[in-house]
C-alpha positions, 0 to 999 in steps of 0.5 A: 039445525038453526041458521046460526048453527050452520053459519058457525059450522061454516066458520069452523070448517077448514078452508084448506081442507080440499087442498089438504085432501088433494095433496094427501091423495097425490102423495099416496099415489106417489108412494103406492105406485112403485108397489103397484108396479112391482106387483104387475111386473111380477105377474108378467111372463118372464120372456115378454118384451116390453116396448110401451110402459103402459104394457106393464099393466096390461095382460097377459098375466101369469103366476109362473114367476112365483113358482120359478122363484120358489124353485130357484131361490131360498126366498122362504128361508130368507123370510124365516131368517128375517122374521126369526132375527126380527122377533128375537131382536125385538123381544130381547131389546124390550127386555133389556131396555125396559129393565135398564130404564126402570133401574135408572128411573125408579131405583136410587143408586150411585152414578145413575145419572152418569149412566143415563148420560152414557145412553144419551151420548150413545145416540150421538154416535153413528151406527156405522162408526161402531161397525169395526169394533163391533165386528172385532168383538163378535169375531173374538167371541167366535160368534160370526156366521151365526144367529147370535151374531145377527141378534145380539149386537142389535139389541143395544138401543139407547133410544129405547132406554131414553124413551122408556125412562122418560115414560117411567119418570111419569109414574107417580112415586107415591104409587111405587111407595104404596106398593113397597109398603104392601110388600112389593119387591123391585121385580114385582114393581117392574112386572106388575105396575110399571110395565103394564102402564108402559104398553104404548112406549113398548109398542112403539119401540117394538115396531121400530126395532122390528122394522130396523132389524127387517131392513138391516143390510150392513151388519148381516152383510159383514157378519154372515157368510153361510147362505142358509143364514141369509136374511132378505136384505142379503138374499135378494141382491144376490138373487137379483144379480143373476137376473140383471137383464130382466125385471120379472123374477127380481120383482117377483122375489121383491113382491114375496119379500114385501108381502108380509110387511104390507100385511103387517102394516095393514093389520097394525096400522093404528099402532104404527101411527101411534108409535110414530106420534109417541116417539115424536112427542117423547123423543 
């Protein structure tokens, strides 16, 4: 490469690149340290006393805590309940929000703008403000203490409708009209044309809906009484309350609960990053 080319590369090089990399490494360490500490604590003997913080990371290690947690708690059942509720909530949310957004964006009917304003207004209402009326509605329908109570109320997603509506608005009307001339019904327009084009938006909504369901504590705490319906955010505090004087078993059950999410993040890292950037742009 010529000298002028090297000079041009040096000029275009970010002078703060090393500082940015250093800041990124430090922030990564700050976020990763609690996870690393949790894993080390989960493999320490249960009756071991720790006098020096450094001893948390030094031998001896044991996996007996995991066997104890499996025997003394229903963590696997909580995992199943969280996964089932999360997947069901995500699927229903995608169906409902995409249909609503398609109707508002591509089907001409009276008051559709007013309906869209209702969705916008729904974003300004804090979720906690709707807890009491939502509880009364679910109670009047005799749905409390059931999977339906955990899933159905959480499928309402105004932000999902708004994101998809803005995405569907970008689909050319000429394409829709051409498909109608070829005999496509509204359902075929939705299923065969619009929905495949909206995969990035659907992926973003799916990711954040599932994460929101997985981490939801307040609504399951109010709607569920039976222990066999506990999700992880409800089951883990109930387990930890019996081991308030030790760290090992509570950290073990937290490690078991966190493992599926960590694995999912490693697998879908690119999709999650795209989802964050997509919702940031479209929202």
